[in-house]
Every structure is written in structure tokens, then in C-alpha cells.
N, C-alpha and C positions, 0 to 999 in steps of 0.2 A: 289860865284865867288871871285877871288882874287883882292884886291885893295891895291896897295903899299905893297905887301907881307903880307897883313892882310886878313883874310877870313871874308867876309860879307855874311850872310845868309839872302836872301830875301825870306821870307816865306809868303808873303802878299796874296797868293792865297790859302794857307793851312788852312783848317778848324780844323784839328786835327794833333797833333804831337805825334807820338807813344812813347811807353815806351823806354827809354834810346836811343832815336833816335840820339842824339848828345853827348852821354856820352863819356868822356875822350877826347873830341876834344880840342887840345892844341892851335889851331890857330884861332878859332872862336872869333872874337872881337866885332862884331856888329850884331845885330839881328833885322830884321824888320818883325813884325807879321801882320797878317790880320787885317785891320782896323775894320772889322765887328766882330771880336772876334775869338780866337783860343783856343781850348781845349789842355792843355798840360798834357800828361800822366806822370806816375811815372818816375822820373829820366830823363826827356826829355833832360835837359842840365846839368846834374850833372857832376862835374869835368871839366867843360868848363872854365878852369882857366883864360884864356885871355879875356873872355866875360866881356866887360865894358859898353856896351850900348845896351839897349833893347828898340826899338821903338814900341809904341802901346801896351805895356804890360797892359796899362790902359783899353784896350778893351777886354782883355782875359776873357773867361767864367770860366775857371777852371785852377788851378795850382796844379798839382798832388804832391804826396809824393816825396820828394827829387828832385823836378823839377829843382831847381837851387842850390842844395847842392854843396858846395866846389867851387862856382864861386867866386874866391878870388879877382877879379878885379871889381866886382860890388860895386859901392859906394853909390847909392841911388836906392830905389825901390818905385814904386807907385802900390799899390794893386788895382786892378780893382774894380769899384763901384758895379758891379753886383756879385762879389765874396763874398759869405757868410762865407766860411770856408777857412782858410789857412791850408793846409794839413800838416801832420806830416813831420818834417825835411825839409820842402819846401825850406828854406834858411839856412839850417844848415851849420855852419862853413864858412859862407861868411864873412871872417875876416875883410874886408874893408868897409862894409856897414856902413855908418854914418847917413843916413836919410831914414826914412820909412814913407810913407803916407799910412795909413792902410785902406783907403777908407771907406766902410761901413761894414767891417767884423763883424761877430757875434761870431765866434769861432776861436781861434788861437790854432792850433794843437800841439801835443807833440813835443817838441824840435824844433819847427818851426824856431825859431831864436836863438837857442842855439849856443854858441861858436862864436857869432858875436861880436868879441872882440873890434871893433872900435865904436860900437853903444853907444852913450852917452844919448840919449833921445828917449822916445817912448810915443807918445800922442795917446792913443787909442780913437776911436770914441765912441760916446754915444751908438751906436748899439752893441758894443762889450760886450758880457755877460760871456764868458768863456775863461780862459787861462788853457790849458791842462798841464799835467805833463811835467816838464823841458822846458816849452815854451821859457823862456829867460835864461836858465841855463848857467852859466859861461860867461855871458856878463859882464866881470869885470869892464868895464868903464861905464856901464849904471848907470847914476846918477839920472835921473828923469823919472818917469813913471807917467803919468796922466791917470787916469781911472775913469770912471763914470759908475755906474749901473752894476758892475761885480757881477755875481751870484756864480762863482766858480773860485778858484785859485787852480790849481792842485799841487800835491806833487812835491817838488823841482823846482817849476816854476821859482824861482829866486835864485837857488842854486849858491853860489859863486859870487853873485852880491854884493860885499862888499861895493860899493859906493852908493847903491841905496837908494833914498828917494821915498816913494810912496805918491803921492798926489791924493786924491779922494774925491768925494762928498758923494757917497753912495755905499756901498758894502753890498749886501744882506747876503752873507754867506762867511766868511773867512776860513771855514774849508777846509782842503785839501781833495783830492779824497778818501783817506783812512780813513777819518773821524777824524784824529788827527792833532795836531799841530806839525810842523816839525822843529826841532832845526837847521837843516842845511839850511833852507830857510831863508836867511838873508834879513831883511828889517830894515834898520838903523833908519828910522824916518817915522812916519805916520802923515800926516797933514790933518785935517778935515776942 
């Protein structure tokens, strides 16, 4: 419905939002999801450039590939506690995201937060084990990444993150997915 010329989507009864359901919606500014949890398929809100507020995202069960890609008005994100995987490109090119609560995620997919150019800090939970290829690629303002117990850092995971300092307590294997060290994967300082 329209509220002061802004589109508010009340999806509080929806259990599933299909693929690309709201893709390219230029007027959607606020989103209210089901309090019991909603599955979001691939690209559900991709290119919803005006989307600034998502209520009850913390109850979502699944966030599909490209679910919020190019949502340039999103400033903060809370990943639901029951989500184990953030899928590939889920928040790709959300250039105004400044804060992310990663919940209890285990796996961060390929390019999931790539091109999030306003992101300065990422504190990964102790449950996080894997950062896939390009996970935070081209997050040029990313200064601080706190990570414990990572088992895998994918190729180009921090490509062009020139300001990055990586703080960690234990990383089991720092080899990239192709088994080599990557000269383009910039980590300025590692603190143990």
C-alpha cells in the first residue's frame, strides 16, 4: 500500500517470497516480513533501490542468492539467527550498508557482501567457518574484520580491501580455494 507516496509492503502473512518477486521495484521503501519467518528466493528484492527498512528480517529462514542485491538504501542488516548460510551475492552492491549483525552464520557465500563500499567493520561470529570467493571483494572502506575459527578464506575474498586489518584468534587454514596464495587478496595487517 502507499503511505505518503512511499510503498510499504506488508508481507506479514507470507511464508515464501518467490524468485525476483519485487525485482526492480523503485518505490518500495519499507518491508514487513512474517514474524514467524519467511523464505526469500533468489533475487526477491534485487534492485529495490529505495528499500531502507526491513522489519523482522531477523526471523527469516532463508535469504536466497541476490535476495537484496543492489538495495542501495539499506544501511544496516541483521542476519537471522537460524540462517546458517548467506547465499551468493545476497547483499551484493548494497553500497550504503554500514552495519551488519551476522547472527550465527556458518558460511558466507561468494560475493555476498562484495561492493558494499560503506562497510567499515565486520565482526564475524564464532560460528562462522567459511568465507567463499569474493565474499567481501571491493569493500574499499573495510578496515576491521574480526574472525575466529575460520577454516577457509576463498580466492579474492578481500580483493581491493586496501584498508583492511584482519584480527583473529585462530584460523585453521589460510589457503585459498584454489590452494594457492593470492597476491590480489590484500590483508594489510594480521594481529594474533
